[in-house]
NUMAR-140220 format. One record per residue (C-alpha): residue number from 1; x, z, y. Coordinates in pm, whole numbers. Layout:
# residues N
+-----+--------+--------+--------+
! seq !      X !      Z !      Y !
+-----+--------+--------+--------+
! NUM !      X !      Z !      Y !
...
+-----+--------+--------+--------+
# end
This chain:
# residues 339
+-----+--------+--------+--------+
! seq !      X !      Z !      Y !
+-----+--------+--------+--------+
!   1 !      0 !      0 !      0 !
!   2 !    127 !    -92 !    346 !
!   3 !     64 !    201 !    579 !
!   4 !     17 !    211 !    954 !
!   5 !    300 !    368 !   1154 !
!   6 !    235 !    695 !   1334 !
!   7 !     59 !    678 !   1670 !
!   8 !   -152 !    883 !   1909 !
!   9 !   -512 !    773 !   1940 !
!  10 !   -747 !    799 !   2240 !
!  11 !  -1121 !    724 !   2243 !
!  12 !  -1231 !    720 !   2608 !
!  13 !  -1602 !    684 !   2686 !
!  14 !  -1581 !    517 !   3027 !
!  15 !  -1372 !    240 !   3184 !
!  16 !  -1244 !    485 !   3443 !
!  17 !  -1115 !    714 !   3171 !
!  18 !   -965 !    424 !   2973 !
!  19 !   -765 !    278 !   3262 !
!  20 !   -646 !    627 !   3359 !
!  21 !   -503 !    679 !   3010 !
!  22 !   -343 !    334 !   3005 !
!  23 !   -189 !    392 !   3346 !
!  24 !    -41 !    728 !   3243 !
!  25 !     93 !    610 !   2906 !
!  26 !    253 !    291 !   3037 !
!  27 !    396 !     17 !   2815 !
!  28 !    396 !    229 !   2498 !
!  29 !     13 !    213 !   2494 !
!  30 !   -186 !    -76 !   2348 !
!  31 !   -559 !   -143 !   2373 !
!  32 !   -755 !   -167 !   2049 !
!  33 !  -1108 !   -305 !   2035 !
!  34 !  -1206 !   -424 !   1686 !
!  35 !   -849 !   -400 !   1557 !
!  36 !   -886 !   -699 !   1324 !
!  37 !   -559 !   -852 !   1447 !
!  38 !   -373 !   -547 !   1577 !
!  39 !   -392 !   -323 !   1269 !
!  40 !   -259 !   -587 !   1023 !
!  41 !     21 !   -658 !   1271 !
!  42 !    103 !   -287 !   1290 !
!  43 !    112 !   -257 !    912 !
!  44 !    370 !   -534 !    898 !
!  45 !    555 !   -374 !   1194 !
!  46 !    500 !   -684 !   1403 !
!  47 !    364 !   -458 !   1674 !
!  48 !    471 !    -95 !   1693 !
!  49 !    285 !     87 !   1972 !
!  50 !    308 !    466 !   1978 !
!  51 !    -27 !    502 !   2159 !
!  52 !   -360 !    330 !   2090 !
!  53 !   -647 !    338 !   2339 !
!  54 !   -975 !    248 !   2168 !
!  55 !  -1248 !     71 !   2365 !
!  56 !  -1517 !    115 !   2101 !
!  57 !  -1699 !    393 !   2288 !
!  58 !  -1654 !    260 !   2643 !
!  59 !  -2018 !    215 !   2737 !
!  60 !  -1959 !    -39 !   3017 !
!  61 !  -1809 !   -283 !   2766 !
!  62 !  -2109 !   -270 !   2530 !
!  63 !  -2396 !   -354 !   2763 !
!  64 !  -2644 !   -627 !   2678 !
!  65 !  -2568 !   -986 !   2769 !
!  66 !  -2770 !  -1057 !   3083 !
!  67 !  -2806 !  -1284 !   3383 !
!  68 !  -2685 !  -1187 !   3728 !
!  69 !  -2666 !  -1335 !   4077 !
!  70 !  -2320 !  -1340 !   4229 !
!  71 !  -2257 !  -1299 !   4602 !
!  72 !  -2617 !  -1375 !   4689 !
!  73 !  -2600 !  -1710 !   4511 !
!  74 !  -2941 !  -1819 !   4389 !
!  75 !  -2785 !  -1964 !   4076 !
!  76 !  -2800 !  -1715 !   3791 !
!  77 !  -2495 !  -1677 !   3571 !
!  78 !  -2465 !  -1515 !   3232 !
!  79 !  -2239 !  -1210 !   3193 !
!  80 !  -2085 !  -1120 !   2855 !
!  81 !  -1932 !   -770 !   2826 !
!  82 !  -1595 !   -796 !   2652 !
!  83 !  -1662 !   -517 !   2400 !
!  84 !  -1940 !   -704 !   2219 !
!  85 !  -1852 !   -821 !   1871 !
!  86 !  -1823 !  -1190 !   1790 !
!  87 !  -2136 !  -1154 !   1576 !
!  88 !  -2330 !  -1004 !   1865 !
!  89 !  -2226 !  -1294 !   2089 !
!  90 !  -2303 !  -1575 !   1845 !
!  91 !  -2640 !  -1423 !   1747 !
!  92 !  -2755 !  -1343 !   2101 !
!  93 !  -3076 !  -1522 !   2200 !
!  94 !  -2958 !  -1611 !   2553 !
!  95 !  -2635 !  -1756 !   2414 !
!  96 !  -2808 !  -1954 !   2138 !
!  97 !  -3068 !  -2101 !   2374 !
!  98 !  -2851 !  -2176 !   2678 !
!  99 !  -2493 !  -2192 !   2550 !
! 100 !  -2525 !  -2303 !   2186 !
! 101 !  -2165 !  -2429 !   2187 !
! 102 !  -2044 !  -2070 !   2241 !
! 103 !  -2260 !  -1953 !   1953 !
! 104 !  -2119 !  -2228 !   1730 !
! 105 !  -1760 !  -2154 !   1831 !
! 106 !  -1780 !  -1778 !   1777 !
! 107 !  -1960 !  -1822 !   1445 !
! 108 !  -1669 !  -2035 !   1321 !
! 109 !  -1407 !  -1764 !   1376 !
! 110 !  -1261 !  -1593 !   1069 !
! 111 !  -1525 !  -1443 !    832 !
! 112 !  -1859 !  -1260 !    875 !
! 113 !  -1692 !   -924 !    813 !
! 114 !  -1422 !   -985 !   1073 !
! 115 !  -1678 !  -1119 !   1323 !
! 116 !  -1877 !   -798 !   1283 !
! 117 !  -1569 !   -599 !   1392 !
! 118 !  -1367 !   -827 !   1618 !
! 119 !  -1475 !   -851 !   1982 !
! 120 !  -1507 !  -1141 !   2223 !
! 121 !  -1252 !   -972 !   2452 !
! 122 !  -1014 !   -924 !   2162 !
! 123 !  -1033 !  -1290 !   2068 !
! 124 !   -969 !  -1399 !   2427 !
! 125 !   -661 !  -1171 !   2437 !
! 126 !   -541 !  -1265 !   2089 !
! 127 !   -166 !  -1244 !   2035 !
! 128 !     14 !  -1575 !   1998 !
! 129 !    116 !  -1669 !   1645 !
! 130 !    423 !  -1822 !   1483 !
! 131 !    561 !  -1883 !   1134 !
! 132 !    868 !  -1673 !   1215 !
! 133 !    675 !  -1390 !   1385 !
! 134 !    370 !  -1329 !   1166 !
! 135 !    565 !  -1218 !    860 !
! 136 !    656 !   -893 !    687 !
! 137 !    928 !   -668 !    826 !
! 138 !   1157 !   -754 !    532 !
! 139 !   1112 !  -1127 !    591 !
! 140 !   1191 !  -1096 !    961 !
! 141 !   1497 !   -882 !    884 !
! 142 !   1630 !  -1159 !    659 !
! 143 !   1639 !  -1406 !    950 !
! 144 !   1752 !  -1147 !   1209 !
! 145 !   1415 !  -1139 !   1389 !
! 146 !   1330 !  -1348 !   1698 !
! 147 !   1285 !  -1305 !   2072 !
! 148 !    912 !  -1217 !   2040 !
! 149 !    935 !   -942 !   1777 !
! 150 !    978 !   -580 !   1894 !
! 151 !   1319 !   -572 !   1724 !
! 152 !   1425 !   -885 !   1909 !
! 153 !   1706 !   -883 !   2162 !
! 154 !   1780 !  -1103 !   2458 !
! 155 !   2061 !  -1278 !   2272 !
! 156 !   1840 !  -1371 !   1973 !
! 157 !   1712 !  -1729 !   2013 !
! 158 !   1371 !  -1867 !   1936 !
! 159 !   1375 !  -1957 !   1565 !
! 160 !   1148 !  -2257 !   1619 !
! 161 !   1325 !  -2403 !   1922 !
! 162 !   1673 !  -2243 !   1940 !
! 163 !   1749 !  -2402 !   2277 !
! 164 !   1427 !  -2285 !   2439 !
! 165 !   1453 !  -2016 !   2710 !
! 166 !   1106 !  -1888 !   2613 !
! 167 !    908 !  -1809 !   2300 !
! 168 !    698 !  -2102 !   2174 !
! 169 !    447 !  -1907 !   1960 !
! 170 !    108 !  -2077 !   1973 !
! 171 !   -219 !  -1968 !   2128 !
! 172 !   -467 !  -1944 !   1839 !
! 173 !   -778 !  -1810 !   2012 !
! 174 !  -1082 !  -2029 !   1946 !
! 175 !  -1271 !  -1902 !   2251 !
! 176 !   -981 !  -1939 !   2498 !
! 177 !   -983 !  -2322 !   2534 !
! 178 !  -1364 !  -2332 !   2551 !
! 179 !  -1382 !  -2070 !   2827 !
! 180 !  -1100 !  -2250 !   3012 !
! 181 !  -1294 !  -2576 !   2996 !
! 182 !  -1613 !  -2399 !   3109 !
! 183 !  -1427 !  -2262 !   3412 !
! 184 !  -1572 !  -1919 !   3345 !
! 185 !  -1454 !  -1607 !   3526 !
! 186 !  -1268 !  -1314 !   3370 !
! 187 !  -1312 !   -974 !   3530 !
! 188 !  -1010 !   -743 !   3502 !
! 189 !  -1021 !   -367 !   3567 !
! 190 !   -739 !   -121 !   3637 !
! 191 !   -683 !    195 !   3837 !
! 192 !   -600 !    -26 !   4133 !
! 193 !   -950 !   -177 !   4125 !
! 194 !  -1103 !   -499 !   3997 !
! 195 !   -995 !   -861 !   4016 !
! 196 !  -1138 !  -1191 !   3900 !
! 197 !   -933 !  -1469 !   3746 !
! 198 !  -1005 !  -1811 !   3602 !
! 199 !   -924 !  -1843 !   3228 !
! 200 !   -679 !  -2127 !   3292 !
! 201 !   -478 !  -1884 !   3508 !
! 202 !   -517 !  -1595 !   3261 !
! 203 !   -299 !  -1760 !   2996 !
! 204 !     74 !  -1818 !   3040 !
! 205 !    294 !  -2083 !   2884 !
! 206 !    509 !  -1820 !   2717 !
! 207 !    452 !  -1700 !   2362 !
! 208 !    602 !  -1358 !   2434 !
! 209 !    436 !  -1283 !   2770 !
! 210 !    124 !  -1487 !   2706 !
! 211 !   -134 !  -1320 !   2934 !
! 212 !   -147 !  -1288 !   3311 !
! 213 !   -253 !   -928 !   3262 !
! 214 !    -66 !   -598 !   3293 !
! 215 !    -60 !   -354 !   3002 !
! 216 !   -277 !   -108 !   3194 !
! 217 !   -546 !   -367 !   3277 !
! 218 !   -864 !   -425 !   3075 !
! 219 !  -1064 !   -746 !   3044 !
! 220 !  -1412 !   -603 !   3112 !
! 221 !  -1649 !   -901 !   3115 !
! 222 !  -1684 !  -1277 !   3127 !
! 223 !  -1911 !  -1462 !   3368 !
! 224 !  -2030 !  -1807 !   3263 !
! 225 !  -2130 !  -2092 !   3495 !
! 226 !  -2484 !  -2227 !   3493 !
! 227 !  -2567 !  -2420 !   3177 !
! 228 !  -2773 !  -2679 !   3367 !
! 229 !  -2653 !  -3035 !   3295 !
! 230 !  -2368 !  -2885 !   3094 !
! 231 !  -2258 !  -3037 !   2763 !
! 232 !  -1979 !  -2876 !   2563 !
! 233 !  -1818 !  -2871 !   2221 !
! 234 !  -1522 !  -2710 !   2048 !
! 235 !  -1376 !  -2848 !   1725 !
! 236 !  -1078 !  -2718 !   1533 !
! 237 !   -849 !  -2801 !   1248 !
! 238 !   -737 !  -2550 !    983 !
! 239 !   -638 !  -2562 !    619 !
! 240 !   -956 !  -2394 !    495 !
! 241 !  -1307 !  -2418 !    634 !
! 242 !  -1317 !  -2046 !    709 !
! 243 !  -1095 !  -1744 !    771 !
! 244 !   -782 !  -1935 !    878 !
! 245 !   -655 !  -1947 !   1235 !
! 246 !   -672 !  -2293 !   1397 !
! 247 !   -365 !  -2512 !   1389 !
! 248 !   -528 !  -2740 !   1643 !
! 249 !   -838 !  -2713 !   1861 !
! 250 !  -1008 !  -2928 !   2123 !
! 251 !  -1266 !  -2811 !   2377 !
! 252 !  -1458 !  -3064 !   2586 !
! 253 !  -1701 !  -2974 !   2865 !
! 254 !  -1893 !  -3239 !   3057 !
! 255 !  -2120 !  -3204 !   3360 !
! 256 !  -2360 !  -3493 !   3377 !
! 257 !  -2549 !  -3669 !   3655 !
! 258 !  -2811 !  -3869 !   3473 !
! 259 !  -2625 !  -4059 !   3201 !
! 260 !  -2288 !  -4051 !   3376 !
! 261 !  -2008 !  -3797 !   3352 !
! 262 !  -1971 !  -3622 !   3687 !
! 263 !  -1701 !  -3374 !   3581 !
! 264 !  -1492 !  -3341 !   3266 !
! 265 !  -1269 !  -3065 !   3136 !
! 266 !  -1055 !  -3108 !   2824 !
! 267 !   -840 !  -2828 !   2681 !
! 268 !   -630 !  -2818 !   2363 !
! 269 !   -517 !  -2505 !   2182 !
! 270 !   -275 !  -2411 !   1903 !
! 271 !    -30 !  -2678 !   2025 !
! 272 !    127 !  -2456 !   2289 !
! 273 !    149 !  -2094 !   2401 !
! 274 !   -154 !  -2139 !   2628 !
! 275 !   -460 !  -2365 !   2624 !
! 276 !   -344 !  -2698 !   2768 !
! 277 !   -557 !  -2903 !   3007 !
! 278 !   -538 !  -3280 !   2951 !
! 279 !   -587 !  -3429 !   3297 !
! 280 !   -548 !  -3793 !   3195 !
! 281 !   -823 !  -3757 !   2935 !
! 282 !  -1051 !  -3604 !   3197 !
! 283 !   -985 !  -3889 !   3441 !
! 284 !  -1067 !  -4145 !   3172 !
! 285 !  -1417 !  -3997 !   3127 !
! 286 !  -1532 !  -3934 !   3485 !
! 287 !  -1792 !  -4184 !   3603 !
! 288 !  -1848 !  -4327 !   3254 !
! 289 !  -2144 !  -4313 !   3019 !
! 290 !  -1910 !  -4215 !   2737 !
! 291 !  -1852 !  -4572 !   2627 !
! 292 !  -1651 !  -4588 !   2307 !
! 293 !  -1350 !  -4754 !   2471 !
! 294 !  -1333 !  -4470 !   2724 !
! 295 !  -1356 !  -4212 !   2447 !
! 296 !  -1067 !  -4385 !   2268 !
! 297 !   -867 !  -4392 !   2593 !
! 298 !   -922 !  -4020 !   2647 !
! 299 !   -830 !  -3942 !   2287 !
! 300 !   -510 !  -4147 !   2306 !
! 301 !   -409 !  -3975 !   2633 !
! 302 !   -450 !  -3637 !   2465 !
! 303 !   -245 !  -3747 !   2163 !
! 304 !     39 !  -3870 !   2383 !
! 305 !     48 !  -3551 !   2591 !
! 306 !     44 !  -3305 !   2298 !
! 307 !    379 !  -3159 !   2195 !
! 308 !    312 !  -2923 !   1902 !
! 309 !    603 !  -2721 !   1767 !
! 310 !    682 !  -2648 !   1402 !
! 311 !    548 !  -2293 !   1437 !
! 312 !    233 !  -2298 !   1225 !
! 313 !     68 !  -2465 !    928 !
! 314 !    104 !  -2845 !    877 !
! 315 !    380 !  -3070 !   1011 !
! 316 !    394 !  -3100 !   1392 !
! 317 !    396 !  -3482 !   1393 !
! 318 !     73 !  -3485 !   1185 !
! 319 !    -89 !  -3228 !   1415 !
! 320 !      4 !  -3449 !   1710 !
! 321 !   -169 !  -3747 !   1551 !
! 322 !   -473 !  -3532 !   1477 !
! 323 !   -510 !  -3440 !   1845 !
! 324 !   -653 !  -3785 !   1917 !
! 325 !   -870 !  -3779 !   1606 !
! 326 !  -1014 !  -3436 !   1686 !
! 327 !  -1087 !  -3513 !   2052 !
! 328 !  -1249 !  -3842 !   1955 !
! 329 !  -1478 !  -3655 !   1715 !
! 330 !  -1562 !  -3400 !   1985 !
! 331 !  -1651 !  -3664 !   2243 !
! 332 !  -1854 !  -3869 !   1996 !
! 333 !  -2048 !  -3552 !   1912 !
! 334 !  -2125 !  -3503 !   2281 !
! 335 !  -2226 !  -3868 !   2312 !
! 336 !  -2467 !  -3835 !   2018 !
! 337 !  -2628 !  -3528 !   2177 !
! 338 !  -2669 !  -3705 !   2509 !
! 339 !  -2842 !  -4013 !   2367 !
+-----+--------+--------+--------+
# end
């Protein structure tokens, strides 16, 4: 049996109490929500925090999903508290009726048991993954660790890209690229107050320091834009049809005016340390009626721009080729819904 290392455990009941503990404990403290990723990592000594701050009883993070008006705007927007489980999000009536693509995406993550424990906030803050990082302690010792692991040192190179000045572990969150493409808003809370950040700014192109968030800050809720005239889809590639993390994902969000694409957002994940926006693919779609030649142009632009590393399942050159295939499938699915 692989046992957890020793740690101190806090169970605050309010956000104010939680951020106070995090602020006092500093970098040795780690937030735990569902723990579906953190606890296995701790057992393998991938992460070794000495303090855990549980968010399971923080009442502000477990409110019902509801609509709100922001800054007097007449347009209602849906707010998702970050402490809700993935199952609660995908089964929510407001999500299913108005944002079915979020329901479909969250229902595709891992397994029913994990979705009943893992939270939407936890998935959005999911640690980056890599073949050389997500291994047992004994395995990592045999290759002298890497720059991302706790045992890593500044003079230890990245095992995937030895000449790289940064870690190239991949973002493997299924919800991250979708929320980036939706241009949602993330609300962050700390003792210093609250701030709002766009998802595309929340993720950093660095596998080691992958979030634009301090250790003492908590992602409290997500605000979604209006679903009116919004069409979205997220597709992913993985070895098995369930449980596995994605080795490639494509999120496409279109805002329509009649039959034409007014705005387009395309994000890829699992090919880099952050969800990657594909601007050329977006440009190819704007003003079109999703004609097949434009879909093929957008897919080819995404394929050319993708630079997956050899840090996960499947060969990188095959994953690169599959970028175009996956985005083409996603856009054809949106076209079929629209017609």
